[in-house]
N, C-alpha and C positions, 0 to 999 in steps of 0.2 A: 810223097814225103813219108818218112817212117821213123819212129823211135821205138825202142824196146821197152816193153812194160811187163810187169809181173802180174800174177793172178789175183792178189788180194790187197786190201788196205783196211784200216780200222773204220768202223761205221762213222766215227766223228770226222773222218777225212773224205767224206763223200764229195765235197766241193773242192778238193785239193788237186793240184797238178801232180801227177804221178811220174817220178823220175827214178828209173831203176839203176842202182849202183852196185848191187850184188844180185846173183841169180840163185833162187831157191834157198834152202836152209842147210847150214853146215852140220847140224846135229841130225835132224830128220829121222829120229827114232821114237818120238812121242807116241804112246800107244793109242791115243785118241785122235790123232791127226792123220788125214789122208792127202793134205794139200800138195805136198812135195814128194810123195812116195814115187820112187823110180826115176827121180830127177837128180842130177849132179849139181852140187854147189860150185860156184865160181865167182871170182871178183871181176867186175868189169874194169877195163882200162880207163884211166882218167880221160883220155882223148875221146873215147866212145861216149862217155857220159856227157862231156862238154859239147860234143857234136849234137847229142840229143837236145841239150838245152838250146843250142843255136837253131836247131830245126823247129823247136817250139816257138822260138822268137819269130822265125820266118812265117810260120803258120799264123801266129797272132797278128802280124802285119797284114797278111792276106785276109784275115777275118775282119780287121778294121777297115780295109779297103772295101770289102763287101758291104759293110755297114754304110760307108759313105755313098757307095753306088745305089743303095736302097733309100738314101735320103735320111739316114739316122745320125749323121754327123759323127760317125766313129763309135757311137754307143752300141754295145753288144746287148741286144734284147732277145727275148725268146724267139722272135721271128728270124733273127740272124743266126741263132744257135741251130734252129731247125734246118735252115737253108744250107748252112755250112756242112752239117752232117749229111744231108741228102745229096749235096753236090759232090763232096769230097770224101766222105766216109767217116768212120768212127773216130779217128785221131783228131780230125778237125772239129768234130762234135765235142770231144772231150776238152780240147783247148778252148773252144767257144764257150762251153758251159763254165769252165774255170774263169774266163774273163767276165762272164755274166755275173758270177758271184764276187767279182772284184779283183780276181787274180792275186789274192792275198796269202794263200796257204799252199805249201808244197810238202808232199810226203815222199820220202826216200825209200824205195823198195829194195830188197825183199825182206826176208825174215830176220836178218841180223846184220844190218849195215854197219853197226859199230865195230864189226870185225876188221874193217879197213883201218889202215894206219891213220891215226888222228890227224896228221898233217894233210894226208890225201883227202880225207872226208871234209876237213876244214876248207881245203881249196875248192872242192865242189860246191859247198854251201856258199862260200864267198862269191863264186862265179854266178851262181843262180841269183843271188841278191844283186849283183852288179848288172846282169842282163835284165832282170825284172825288179826295178826299184819299188814296185808296188807290193812286193812280198813282205809280209809282216811275221809269218810263222813258218818255220821249217821243222818237220818232225820225222821220226823214224822208229822202226822196231829195233829192239836189241834183246839178246839173251842175257840173263843175270850174270852168268859166269864170265861172259865177255866184258860186260860193264865193270864187274868187280876187278878184272885184271887191268883196267885202265887206271893210270895214275890220276891224281887230283889235277895235276897240271894239264894232262891231255884233255880231260873233261872240261876244264876251264878254257882251254884253247878252242874247243868245239862250241862252247857257249859264246865266246867272244866272236867266233866266226858267224854265229847266227843260228845255231841249233837251239830251238825253242823247247822242244818236248821229246821225251823218250817214252814210247809205248812198249810195255814189257809184259809178256805172258807169265805172270806169277803163277796162275792156276791154283796153287795151294801153298800155304805156309807150313804144311805138315810133311816132315821128311818121309814118313811111311807112305803117304799118298804119292809124293813125288817119285819115290822109288818104284812103287807099283806101276805107275803109268810111264815109267822110263823117261822122265823129263830131263835127266842129265844134269840137274842142278840140285842144290840143297838150300835149306832155309838160311844157312849161313851165307851162301852166295847172294841170296836175295837181300839180306840185311846189309852186307857190304856194298852191293851195287846201289841199293836204295839210298844209303847214307851218303855215298860219294856223289851221286847224281844230284841229290838235294843240296849238298854243300856247294856244288859247282854252280848252283843257281839255275839248273835246267829243270823244267817242269817234269814230274814223274807221274805216269799213268799206269797203274797195275791192273791187269785183267785177271779176274777171279772166276773160276769155273764151278758154280754150284752143282753138286751131284757127283763131282769127280772122285770122291772117296767111296762112293757106293754106300750100301748099308754097313759094310764092314768098318769104315772109318769116317762116317758122316760127322760124328761129334768132334773127333780129333781134327778133322778137316776144317770145321768152322772155328773152333777155339784157337788152334795154332795159327790159322790165317789171321784172325783178329789180333792175336798177340804180336804178330810180325808187323801188321799195319800200325798198331799202337807204338811200336818202336821207331818206325820210319816216318809216319805221317805223310804219305804220298799226297800229291795234289788231287789226284783222282783215283777212285777204284771203279772199275766197270765190270758189271756182271755179264757173263756169257755162259748161259746154262749148257751143261753137257748134253750132247746128242751122240749116242753110240752108233758109229757108222759101220756099215758092212765093209769088209776087206781091210779092217784095221786090227791090230793086236788086241785092243780092248774088246772088240766084238767077239773074238775067239775066247777071251777070258770070260766074257759074259755067258757064252754058250757052254763053256766047261764048268760053270758054277763058281769060278774064282772071283768073279765080280758081280755084285747084285745091284742093278740100277735102282735109284730112288723113283718113287712115283711123284706126281706133281705136288701133292701136299707135303711130302717129306722134303722135297727140295725147298719149298717155301719156309718150312720150319727151320731148315738148316740156315737159310738166309737170315731168319729172325735171330737165331742164336749168334750168328756172326755179328750182326748189327748191334745187338744189345750188349755185346762184349767189347765194342769199341769204346775206348776211354781216352780223353785228353787229346783228341785229334781234331783237325780242322779240314778234314778230307771231304771232297765232293763225291757223292755216290751217284753213279750214272747207270741206267738200265736200258741202253739204247740199242740192244741187239734183239732181233726178231725172235730168237729162241727163248727169251725171258718171258715167263708167264705174266709177271707183274711189271710191265714196261713203264708204268707210271712211278715206279719206285726210285725217285730221284730227289736229291736234296743235299744240303751242305751241313755237316756236323760242326758243332753240337746243336745248332739251333733247330735243325729239322729232324732231330732224333725222334720225337714223339709222332711227327707226321709219318715218317717212314715205318715205324712200328705199327702205327694205326692202320696204314694201308694193308699190311700183312695180316693184322688181326681181323680186319674187316673181311678179307678173303677167307681166312680160316674159320670164321664164324658162319659162313654160308651153309645152308642145309646141303646134303649130298647132291640132290637134284640140281640145285643152283650152281654148285661147283662144277658139275658135269657140263652144264650149259655154258658157263664162263670159259672152261678149259677148251671146249670145242670152238666156241665163238672167237676166242683169242687166237687159237692156233690156225683157224681158217681165215684170219684177217678181218673178221666181222666186227670184233671189239678191239679197242686199243686201251680201254680202261674199264674199271668196274662200273663206273657210271653209265657206260654204254648199254649195260643190261636193262636200263630203265626205258630204252626205246622199244615200244611194243612191237614194232615191225621187225626189228632185228632179233629181238628175243624170240618171237614166234618162229622166225625163219630157222634159227638155231635149234629150237625145239623139234621142228620137223626133221632136221638133219639127224638129231639124236634118235628120234623114233625109227628112222630108216635103218639105223645101225644094228638094232636088235639086242643090245645088252651092254653092260659095263666093260666086259672083256673085249668086245669088238671096239668100243670107244678107245680103250688104252692102246690097242694095236694101231688104230687110225691116228691117234695123237703122235705115236712114235714114228709112223710113216711120214706125217706132215713135218715133224721136226727134222728128219733126215734130209728133206728137200732144201733146207735153208742153211746148210753148212757148205 
């Protein structure tokens, strides 16, 4: 059995069923992104998508049968997930894991599924919910200019069909930054799209890229992004710290001196400026990507404002040696929060790693190397 799946999904959709409705990205020119380079965008036929949904349904029945055969009464536990994957392969493992987490969420791939006609996308969503009554949330990626072109009636149609949330790569609310990184959208596009999505009753999640403005536009990046968030009040903002990848236009800009990347402390200060500039919003801040230095930076505004700023200030107040220890420990996966430094065993282990590197310059190169692995 086979269904077509794309290469990525948001971190928050880790337990979601992945259904591909478009292939790759119709823009595919962002200077920081290498995901779809060299790949052509296309829309999948409705019949193909629905056939994939039917295939998943058949696989789900096969997995339930396996559960009964093993004496689990149809319940999909970790033993069933492992056996399904070992016996049948990755697709069965994916569907079994989805069922293990309740079979409640579906993510529509790839980068801009909203580019489909609203009626077609609504038909797909309705079919998914018909075949899988357990589904409670259907989400997708969308580009701002595509969403901005949708009418309020079209977005309402998608919400009524069952589209729960739109994940959108905002990256920045600063037009200068958006132009430098060839995002192909403007702050006005983001504002129009955000307001329409919110008015339609669809949850909006904006992804923000700390460091994207470089030293050249760091302040403008933070302030203009905060100003746009203040106007739209998205349900979520998610930090996804910039990592400059080789074989991307941004990497060539960095090598030529046209883009100066921020160091770890500068990125954290930029995040602080953005957060302290948010006013009158009820947005939930999420830092669930491995590229984020302060992954514990999560909370809902305005109530958690002091907590969020306190986490940042606690990090910035660390002596240089402690910062170096935390940076390496966090990037190497040894720490997940600042409190993890209090563990003597982990702290000593990271100190030994630091000593073996031979100096701060080597540390920065190693941190950059580690960050590139997680994109």
